[in-house]
C-alpha positions as CSV (number, residue, x, y, z in Angstrom):
1,M,47.8,-138.6,57.5
2,K,45.1,-140.8,56.0
3,S,42.6,-137.9,56.5
4,L,44.9,-135.5,54.7
5,L,45.5,-137.9,51.8
6,A,41.8,-138.5,51.5
7,S,41.1,-134.8,51.5
8,T,43.6,-134.2,48.7
9,A,42.2,-137.1,46.7
10,C,38.7,-135.7,47.0
11,F,39.9,-132.3,45.9
12,A,41.6,-133.8,42.9
13,A,38.5,-135.8,42.0
14,A,36.3,-132.8,42.3
15,M,38.5,-130.8,40.1
16,T,38.8,-133.5,37.5
17,L,35.0,-133.2,37.1
18,L,35.5,-129.6,36.1
19,H,37.4,-130.3,32.9
20,A,35.5,-128.5,30.3
21,Q,35.9,-127.4,26.7
22,P,39.4,-126.6,25.5
23,A,40.6,-123.1,25.7
24,T,40.0,-120.7,22.8
25,P,42.8,-121.0,20.3
26,A,45.5,-118.3,20.5
27,S,44.6,-116.2,17.5
28,G,44.6,-112.7,19.1
29,G,48.3,-112.5,20.1
30,V,50.1,-112.8,23.4
31,T,50.2,-110.3,26.3
32,D,53.7,-109.8,27.7
33,I,53.2,-109.4,31.5
34,G,56.9,-109.7,32.4
35,S,57.1,-110.1,36.2
36,R,54.3,-107.6,37.0
37,R,51.4,-108.4,39.3
38,E,48.1,-109.1,37.6
39,L,44.7,-108.6,39.3
40,F,41.2,-109.8,38.3
41,V,39.8,-106.3,38.1
42,D,38.9,-106.8,34.5
43,D,38.7,-109.6,31.9
44,A,41.5,-108.4,29.7
45,L,43.6,-111.5,30.4
46,I,40.7,-114.0,31.0
47,D,39.8,-116.5,28.3
48,R,37.0,-118.2,30.2
49,L,35.4,-119.1,33.5
50,S,33.7,-122.4,34.0
51,G,32.0,-124.5,36.7
52,K,30.8,-122.2,39.5
53,A,33.7,-119.7,39.1
54,E,33.0,-116.0,39.0
55,L,34.6,-112.7,39.4
56,R,33.5,-111.3,42.8
57,L,33.6,-107.6,43.8
58,H,34.7,-107.1,47.4
59,H,33.7,-104.3,49.8
60,P,35.8,-102.2,52.2
61,V,35.3,-102.8,56.0
62,P,34.4,-99.7,58.0
63,K,36.8,-98.7,60.7
64,E,37.2,-95.6,62.9
65,I,36.5,-92.0,62.1
66,A,39.8,-90.7,60.9
67,L,39.1,-87.0,61.0
68,I,36.3,-84.7,61.9
69,H,36.0,-81.4,60.1
70,D,34.7,-79.3,62.9
71,A,37.1,-76.4,63.0
72,P,35.6,-72.9,62.5
73,W,37.2,-72.7,59.0
74,E,36.0,-76.2,58.1
75,G,32.3,-77.4,58.3
76,S,29.6,-79.6,56.9
77,G,30.7,-79.2,53.3
78,S,34.2,-80.4,53.8
79,G,35.4,-83.2,51.5
80,Y,37.3,-84.0,48.3
81,H,40.3,-85.6,50.1
82,S,43.7,-86.3,48.5
83,I,45.7,-88.9,50.4
84,F,49.1,-90.3,49.7
85,K,52.2,-91.7,51.3
86,D,55.2,-89.4,51.3
87,G,58.4,-90.9,52.8
88,D,57.7,-91.8,56.4
89,K,54.4,-89.9,56.7
90,F,51.0,-89.8,55.1
91,R,49.7,-86.5,53.7
92,M,46.0,-85.4,53.3
93,Y,44.5,-82.4,51.6
94,Y,40.8,-81.5,51.5
95,K,38.2,-78.9,50.9
96,A,37.0,-76.9,54.0
97,W,33.6,-75.4,53.7
98,Q,30.4,-74.8,55.7
99,L,26.9,-75.4,54.2
100,D,24.0,-74.1,56.3
101,V,20.8,-76.0,55.5
102,S,17.3,-74.8,56.2
103,D,13.8,-75.0,54.8
104,K,14.6,-72.1,52.6
105,G,17.6,-73.9,51.0
106,V,21.4,-73.9,51.4
107,K,23.6,-71.0,52.4
108,T,27.2,-71.2,51.4
109,N,28.7,-67.9,52.6
110,A,29.6,-68.8,56.1
111,H,33.3,-68.5,55.1
112,P,35.4,-68.8,52.0
113,L,36.5,-72.1,50.5
114,F,39.8,-73.4,51.8
115,C,42.2,-76.2,51.1
116,C,43.3,-77.7,54.4
117,Y,46.1,-80.1,55.3
118,A,46.4,-83.1,57.7
119,E,49.2,-85.6,58.3
120,S,49.7,-89.0,59.9
121,S,52.6,-91.3,60.8
122,D,50.5,-94.5,60.2
123,G,47.5,-93.6,58.1
124,V,45.2,-94.2,61.0
125,H,45.7,-91.4,63.5
126,W,45.6,-88.0,61.8
127,K,46.4,-84.5,63.1
128,K,45.8,-81.0,61.8
129,P,49.1,-79.1,62.2
130,E,49.0,-75.3,62.8
131,L,50.7,-74.1,59.6
132,G,50.6,-70.4,60.2
133,L,50.2,-69.7,56.5
134,H,46.8,-68.1,56.1
135,E,44.7,-65.9,58.4
136,F,41.2,-66.8,59.5
137,K,39.3,-64.3,61.6
138,G,42.5,-62.7,62.8
139,S,44.6,-65.8,63.5
140,K,47.0,-68.0,61.5
141,A,46.7,-70.8,64.0
142,N,45.1,-73.2,61.6
143,N,45.8,-75.9,59.0
144,I,44.8,-73.9,55.9
145,V,47.3,-74.5,53.1
146,I,45.6,-72.7,50.2
147,A,43.0,-69.9,50.5
148,S,40.5,-69.0,47.7
149,G,41.1,-65.8,46.0
150,K,43.9,-64.1,44.0
151,I,47.1,-66.1,44.0
152,G,49.7,-64.6,41.7
153,N,47.8,-63.8,38.5
154,V,45.0,-66.3,38.9
155,N,41.7,-66.4,40.8
156,A,41.6,-69.8,42.5
157,D,38.8,-71.8,44.1
158,A,40.7,-73.7,46.8
159,G,37.6,-75.8,47.5
160,H,38.2,-78.3,44.7
161,P,41.8,-79.4,45.3
162,A,43.5,-82.5,43.9
163,I,47.0,-82.7,45.2
164,F,49.8,-85.3,44.5
165,K,53.5,-85.8,44.9
166,D,55.0,-85.8,41.4
167,E,57.1,-89.0,40.9
168,N,58.3,-87.7,37.5
169,P,62.1,-88.0,37.8
170,D,62.4,-84.8,35.6
171,A,60.2,-82.7,37.8
172,P,62.2,-79.6,39.1
173,A,62.7,-79.2,42.8
174,D,60.2,-76.3,43.0
175,A,57.5,-78.5,41.5
176,R,57.9,-81.8,43.4
177,Y,54.3,-81.5,44.5
178,K,51.5,-80.5,42.0
179,A,47.8,-79.8,42.1
180,M,44.9,-79.1,39.9
181,I,42.8,-76.3,41.4
182,R,39.5,-75.1,39.9
183,S,39.6,-71.6,38.6
184,A,37.1,-69.1,40.1
185,G,37.0,-67.4,36.7
186,P,37.4,-67.9,33.9
187,R,36.1,-71.5,34.1
188,G,38.7,-74.3,34.0
189,L,41.5,-76.0,35.8
190,L,44.6,-74.3,37.1
191,P,48.0,-76.1,37.5
192,F,49.8,-75.4,40.7
193,K,53.2,-76.4,42.0
194,S,55.0,-76.6,45.4
195,P,58.5,-77.5,46.6
196,D,57.3,-78.8,49.9
197,G,53.5,-79.5,49.7
198,L,52.7,-76.4,51.8
199,H,53.7,-73.3,49.8
200,W,51.9,-73.1,46.5
201,S,52.1,-71.0,43.4
202,P,50.3,-71.2,39.9
203,M,52.2,-72.6,37.0
204,S,50.1,-70.7,34.4
205,D,48.3,-67.4,34.2
206,A,45.1,-69.0,32.8
207,P,43.3,-72.4,33.0
208,V,45.0,-75.1,31.0
209,I,41.9,-77.3,30.7
210,T,38.7,-75.4,29.9
211,E,36.0,-77.7,28.4
212,G,34.0,-79.2,31.3
213,A,31.7,-78.6,34.2
214,F,34.4,-79.0,36.9
215,D,32.1,-78.9,40.0
216,S,33.9,-81.9,41.5
217,Q,37.3,-83.1,42.5
218,N,39.1,-82.8,39.1
219,L,42.5,-84.4,39.2
220,A,45.8,-85.1,37.5
221,F,48.8,-87.3,38.2
222,W,52.1,-88.6,36.8
223,D,51.7,-92.0,35.1
224,G,55.2,-93.6,35.4
225,E,54.3,-96.6,33.3
226,R,53.3,-94.4,30.3
227,R,55.6,-91.5,31.2
228,E,53.0,-88.8,30.9
229,Y,50.6,-86.8,33.1
230,R,47.0,-87.7,32.9
231,A,44.0,-85.6,34.0
232,Y,40.4,-86.5,34.7
233,W,37.6,-84.0,35.2
234,R,33.8,-83.8,35.3
235,I,31.5,-83.0,32.4
236,F,27.9,-83.3,31.4
237,T,27.3,-85.8,28.6
238,A,25.3,-83.1,26.8
239,G,28.1,-80.7,26.9
240,V,28.4,-77.2,28.5
241,T,28.0,-73.7,27.4
242,E,30.5,-70.9,27.9
243,E,31.5,-69.5,31.3
244,K,29.3,-70.5,34.2
245,N,26.1,-71.2,32.3
246,W,26.7,-74.9,31.9
247,K,23.6,-77.0,31.1
248,P,22.7,-79.8,33.5
249,E,21.6,-82.1,30.7
250,G,22.3,-85.7,30.1
251,H,24.5,-87.4,32.7
252,R,27.4,-86.2,34.9
253,A,30.4,-88.0,33.3
254,I,34.2,-88.1,33.1
255,R,36.7,-86.7,30.6
256,T,40.4,-87.3,30.3
257,A,43.5,-86.0,28.5
258,T,47.3,-86.4,28.7
259,S,50.3,-84.1,28.9
260,K,54.1,-84.2,28.9
261,D,54.6,-81.0,30.9
262,F,51.3,-80.5,33.0
263,L,50.7,-77.4,31.0
264,H,49.8,-78.4,27.5
265,W,47.1,-81.1,27.2
266,S,46.1,-83.4,24.4
267,Q,42.7,-83.4,22.8
268,W,40.3,-84.7,25.4
269,Q,38.6,-88.1,25.3
270,D,35.4,-89.1,27.2
271,V,35.9,-92.1,29.4
272,K,34.1,-95.2,28.1
273,Y,33.0,-98.4,29.8
274,T,33.0,-102.0,28.6
275,D,29.5,-103.0,29.9
276,S,28.1,-100.2,32.0
277,P,25.1,-97.9,31.5
278,S,25.3,-94.1,31.4
279,E,24.9,-92.9,35.0
280,H,25.6,-89.8,37.0
281,L,29.2,-90.0,38.1
282,Y,30.5,-87.0,40.2
283,T,34.1,-87.9,40.7
284,S,36.6,-90.3,39.1
285,Q,39.4,-90.8,41.8
286,V,41.6,-92.5,39.2
287,K,45.3,-93.3,39.9
288,P,47.8,-96.0,39.0
289,Y,47.5,-98.8,41.6
290,F,50.8,-98.7,43.3
291,R,51.2,-102.5,43.5
292,A,50.4,-102.9,39.8
293,P,51.0,-99.5,38.2
294,H,50.1,-100.6,34.7
295,L,46.5,-100.7,36.1
296,L,44.6,-97.5,36.6
297,I,41.9,-97.9,39.3
298,G,39.2,-95.5,40.2
299,F,36.5,-95.0,42.8
300,P,33.9,-92.8,41.1
301,T,31.0,-91.5,43.0
302,R,27.6,-92.5,41.7
303,Y,24.9,-89.9,42.1
304,T,21.3,-91.3,42.3
305,E,18.0,-89.5,42.7
306,R,15.4,-91.4,44.6
307,G,11.9,-90.6,45.9
308,W,11.6,-90.4,49.6
309,S,9.5,-93.2,51.2
310,D,7.6,-92.6,54.4
311,S,10.1,-94.8,56.3
312,M,13.0,-92.7,55.1
313,R,11.2,-89.5,56.1
314,A,10.7,-90.9,59.6
315,L,14.4,-91.5,60.3
316,P,15.6,-89.3,63.2
317,E,18.3,-87.2,61.6
318,L,17.7,-83.7,62.9
319,E,17.3,-80.7,60.6
320,H,19.2,-82.2,57.7
321,R,16.8,-85.1,57.0
322,Q,13.8,-82.8,57.7
323,W,15.0,-80.4,55.1
324,R,15.8,-83.2,52.7
325,A,12.3,-84.6,53.1
326,K,10.7,-81.3,52.3
327,A,13.1,-80.4,49.5
328,S,12.5,-83.8,47.9
329,E,8.9,-82.8,47.2
330,R,10.3,-80.4,44.7
331,Y,13.7,-81.7,43.7
332,G,13.8,-85.4,44.5
333,T,16.4,-87.0,46.8
334,A,20.1,-87.3,45.9
335,I,22.1,-90.2,47.4
336,T,25.7,-91.0,46.6
337,E,27.9,-94.1,46.9
338,G,31.3,-95.3,45.8
339,L,32.0,-97.5,42.8
340,F,35.0,-99.3,41.5
341,M,36.5,-99.3,38.0
342,A,39.8,-100.3,36.3
343,S,41.5,-99.5,33.0
344,R,44.7,-100.5,31.1
345,D,44.7,-97.5,28.8
346,G,43.1,-94.7,30.8
347,V,40.1,-94.3,28.6
348,L,38.3,-97.7,28.4
349,F,37.3,-98.9,31.9
350,K,35.7,-101.9,33.3
351,R,33.2,-100.3,35.8
352,W,31.5,-102.6,38.3
353,N,27.9,-101.7,38.2
354,E,27.3,-102.9,41.8
355,A,28.2,-100.5,44.6
356,F,31.8,-100.9,45.9
357,L,31.0,-98.8,49.0
358,P,27.2,-98.4,49.4
359,P,25.8,-96.0,52.1
360,G,25.5,-98.9,54.6
361,I,23.3,-99.3,57.6
362,E,20.9,-96.4,58.1
363,R,22.0,-94.1,60.9
364,E,22.6,-90.5,61.5
365,G,24.8,-88.9,58.8
366,T,24.2,-91.6,56.2
367,W,22.1,-92.0,53.1
368,N,22.8,-88.4,52.2
369,Y,24.2,-86.6,49.2
370,G,27.9,-86.5,49.9
371,Q,28.0,-89.9,51.7
372,Q,30.7,-92.3,50.5
373,Y,32.7,-89.9,48.4
374,I,35.9,-91.9,48.4
375,G,39.2,-90.0,48.9
376,W,41.9,-90.0,46.2
377,Q,43.3,-92.7,46.8
378,A,44.0,-96.0,48.6
379,V,47.2,-96.3,50.7
380,Q,49.0,-99.2,52.4
381,T,48.8,-99.3,56.2
382,K,49.5,-101.8,59.0
383,S,46.8,-104.2,60.1
384,D,45.4,-104.0,63.6
385,L,45.6,-107.8,63.8
386,K,48.9,-108.9,65.3
387,G,51.0,-110.7,62.8
388,A,48.7,-110.0,59.9
389,P,50.0,-108.5,56.6
390,D,49.5,-104.9,55.6
391,E,46.2,-103.9,54.1
392,L,44.7,-101.1,52.1
393,S,43.2,-98.1,53.8
394,L,40.5,-96.0,52.0
395,Y,38.7,-93.0,53.3
396,A,35.2,-91.9,52.7
397,G,33.0,-89.0,53.8
398,E,29.9,-89.0,55.9
399,N,27.7,-86.5,57.8
400,Y,27.9,-84.2,54.7
401,W,25.5,-81.2,54.9
402,T,24.7,-82.0,58.6
403,G,25.1,-79.5,61.4
404,T,28.5,-77.7,61.5
405,S,30.9,-80.5,60.6
406,S,31.4,-83.5,58.4
407,A,33.5,-86.6,59.0
408,L,36.0,-88.9,57.2
409,R,35.9,-92.6,58.0
410,R,38.7,-95.0,57.3
411,Y,37.9,-98.4,55.6
412,T,40.2,-101.3,55.1
413,L,40.6,-103.9,52.3
414,R,43.0,-106.7,51.6
415,L,46.0,-105.8,49.5
416,D,44.9,-106.3,45.9
417,G,41.5,-107.2,47.3
418,F,39.1,-105.3,45.0
419,V,38.0,-108.3,43.0
420,S,38.7,-112.0,43.2
421,A,38.3,-115.1,41.0
422,S,36.1,-117.2,43.3
423,A,34.4,-120.6,43.4
424,P,32.4,-122.4,46.1
425,M,33.1,-125.9,47.4
426,S,31.6,-127.4,44.3
427,G,34.5,-125.8,42.4
428,G,35.2,-123.7,39.3
429,E,38.1,-122.7,37.1
430,L,39.5,-119.8,35.2
431,I,41.8,-120.0,32.2
432,T,43.9,-117.0,31.1
433,K,44.5,-115.8,27.6
434,P,48.0,-116.5,26.3
435,I,50.6,-114.5,28.3
436,R,54.4,-114.3,28.2
437,F,56.3,-113.8,31.5
438,K,59.8,-113.6,33.0
439,G,60.6,-115.0,36.3
440,G,61.1,-118.3,38.2
441,K,58.2,-118.5,40.7
442,L,54.4,-118.2,40.4
443,A,53.0,-116.5,43.5
444,L,49.3,-116.1,44.4
445,N,47.4,-113.7,46.6
446,F,44.6,-116.0,47.6
447,A,42.4,-117.3,50.4
448,S,40.6,-120.6,51.0
449,S,38.7,-122.5,53.6
450,A,40.4,-125.2,55.6
451,A,38.9,-127.9,53.2
452,G,39.3,-125.9,50.0
453,G,42.2,-124.7,47.9
454,V,43.7,-123.8,44.6
455,R,45.6,-125.7,41.9
456,V,47.3,-124.3,38.9
457,E,48.1,-125.8,35.6
458,I,50.4,-124.2,33.0
459,Q,49.4,-124.8,29.4
460,D,50.8,-123.9,26.1
461,A,49.2,-121.2,24.0
462,D,46.7,-123.6,22.5
463,G,45.5,-124.9,25.8
464,K,47.4,-128.1,26.1
465,A,48.9,-128.9,29.6
466,I,52.7,-128.7,29.7
467,P,54.4,-131.9,31.1
468,G,55.5,-131.4,34.7
469,F,53.0,-128.5,35.1
470,K,49.7,-130.4,34.7
471,L,46.9,-130.1,37.1
472,D,47.5,-133.5,38.7
473,D,51.2,-132.4,39.3
474,C,50.1,-129.5,41.5
475,P,49.3,-130.1,45.2
476,P,46.4,-127.9,46.4
477,V,47.5,-124.5,47.7
478,F,45.4,-123.8,50.8
479,G,45.4,-121.1,53.5
480,D,45.1,-117.3,53.3
481,S,48.2,-115.4,52.1
482,I,49.1,-112.2,50.3
483,E,51.9,-114.1,48.5
484,R,52.3,-117.9,48.4
485,A,54.4,-119.8,45.8
486,V,52.8,-122.5,43.8
487,T,54.6,-125.8,43.4
488,W,54.3,-128.9,41.3
489,K,55.7,-132.4,41.8
490,N,59.1,-131.3,40.5
491,G,59.2,-128.1,42.5
492,G,58.2,-124.5,41.9
493,D,60.7,-123.4,39.3
494,V,58.9,-122.1,36.2
495,S,61.9,-120.4,34.6
496,T,62.1,-122.9,31.8
497,L,58.8,-121.6,30.6
498,A,59.8,-117.9,30.7
499,G,59.6,-116.1,27.4
500,R,57.2,-118.5,25.7
501,P,53.4,-118.1,25.3
502,V,51.5,-119.9,28.0
503,R,48.2,-120.0,29.7
504,L,47.4,-120.3,33.4
505,R,44.6,-122.5,34.5
506,F,43.3,-121.9,38.0
507,E,41.0,-124.5,39.6
508,M,39.4,-123.3,42.9
509,K,37.4,-125.0,45.6
510,D,35.9,-122.8,48.3
511,A,38.7,-120.4,47.5
512,E,39.4,-117.1,45.8
513,V,42.4,-115.7,44.0
514,Y,43.0,-112.0,44.1
515,A,46.2,-111.6,42.1
516,Y,49.1,-113.6,40.7
517,R,52.6,-112.7,39.8
518,L,55.6,-114.4,38.1
519,K,58.4,-113.4,40.4
520,E,62.0,-113.1,39.1
């Protein structure tokens, strides 16, 4: 007991030393967060960080290979995965394609582009069902769900699919599933619908979005928070010419628009960033985060061209790396990796400039173009640790352009675990901007060491501690939990403060906070 009291006293003393300048006066208004979950994926609600506190980007942990695209109708160019939970199963859609690489270049005519389908009961073990929908070399025993070519009155490129389940309550039964499919001519994006996710038909006789480059996974979804559809697609910052003669000038970038009916789209806007340089971004992978749907999170693919060093040329990766080494003498070397970004309005994003999912340790199938294209999007799955809470599963491609197959690897991340407010043992603090909430309990998604912890003070809008909720009234919260209630000397009920402007002051010692929520 003496040891515990001494530890608590030391924690309090260390945190007292962190008292810094008063918070910035509340002159810019108050953000009403209700009882929603807030993550530290941007600084929209942060007034200041002090001490050794910082916002820290976290990285997914590699797990098993989820799927190998080795069927005759698939191949080394397979990718652009759409993944989502649908009732008691997980659905996955992806591009199936074969790219044959040699010293003379790349051949793409091994077979037409297809959209294929896989499913899983747990998000870990995936199977390719025999759908019997489309013929390949005389047989329908395959998982092809959409074939390129004439579908209705449109000419579809099934190799760039972005498929989702439409949560719009007004969506008709025959359009419960929707997709954006690239047109094979004229250029643009075609809206598709399906009653069951398997049988698809076009919703329009012509592309509904036409100004862009589109050689990527161009997507759209229903935004339930804002009650509208939103689309994201790829452009060049220098613009494009008509038809297929787009100019590869400037940078690959992202454009967005909204719609009420999935057919008629608003004037587009180019995605902007708070503090990021212009870089080549191939995909966007944006979607509302299901645990905090007011936040739009994305996993864009960064495309970087690097010169080949002698050590990279020497890596034993069969024909693919040999071809890349020779091709780099003329074209340079393209490498891809996954980034992370977040937005509150769908246009202005906080993009983390450091890699979220870098290529990783050098081995066969990595450090290639097509490596770490993250699937659209994260889903909640069970942990393989007995008794541990659920986690996020993300999926990313590897072995692209190698041999006759490519692969999809699963990665895991803590729920809400993209970014944390963190501090070392020497301590740090974060103070929010004024917020207004409803609810009776403050719950944290946090982790600490055995000796560390988190304390929370509730202040008024001007930064003055509210009696009963001062820092010294809060015992350190320590451990590692997806949701733990904060208490003060008089308990954990904060309902008397609901509806009034307040600030939250987090003091951390060898700890990190991923999210907080005022629970009703």
